[in-house]
N, C-alpha and C positions, 0 to 999 in steps of 0.2 A: 531525416535530420542528421544522419551519419552515413559515412561511406559503406557500401556493401561490396563484397562480403566483409564482415567484421567479426571480431571475437566477442564473447561475453565479457572478457576482461576489459576490452576497449570500451564497451558500452557502460559497464559499471564504474570504470575509473574516469571516463571523460564525458559521458552524456547524462547519466542518471545520478542524481544526488541522493544517495541512500540514507544520509544523515539529516537532510533537510525536511521541512514540513511539506508533505504532499498536499495537493488540492483535494477538496471534497469530491470532485469528479473522479479523480484517480482512485480514491478510497472506495467509492461506489462501484467503479469498474472492477477493482480487485475483489470486492465482495462476491461477484459473480463466480469467481474461481475457487471459493471455499468449498471443500468437500463436506465440511461439518456444518449442519444447518444452524446451530447456535452461533458459530463464528460468523457465518454469512449474515445472520440477523444482526449481530453486534456491529459489524462493519457497515451494514446498510443504515442502521440507526445512527451510527457515528457520523455518517456523511449527510444525514438528513437535517432538516430544520429542528426536529425534535431532539436531536443529539447535540445541539449547539453547546449546551453547558458542559457536556462530557468532552466535546472537541476543545473548548476553551481551557478546561482543566488540564487535559493532556498536553496541549500546546504550552501552557504556562509552566508545567512541570518538566518540560523538555523531553517528554516521552511520546511525541507525535512525529515519527519519521518512518520511512519505508522499512528500515531495519527493525524498529520497534514493532511495527505492524506484523511483519513476517515472524518475528520472535514470539509475539503474543498469540498469533493465529497460525498454528502449525499446519493446518490444512491448506494454507495458501501455497504450499509446496506444489500444488497441482497447476499453478500458472504455467501455461505453455510458453516455451521459449522459441518455438519455431512457428512460422505462419501456416 
C-alpha cells in the first residue's frame, strides 16, 4: 500500500492513522504481539464480541486509538517493524 523502500516516519505520517480508531481486527492482531499475558488477554477481549461494551466506552471517551493502545499496553513494544 506504500512505496518500498520507505521510512518509519513516512509510514506513520502518511499511511497509518495513529490517532484514529483502529478496527477490531487490527486490535486482535496487535494482541498477538503483547509480551505480557494480561495485556494480551485485555486486547483480545476488547476486540471480541464480549468486549463490545468496553470498546464502545473507549470509543465514546476518545481513548480508542493506536496511540492509546500502545500507551496503555507497554508490552506492545514487541511489535516487529520488519518482515
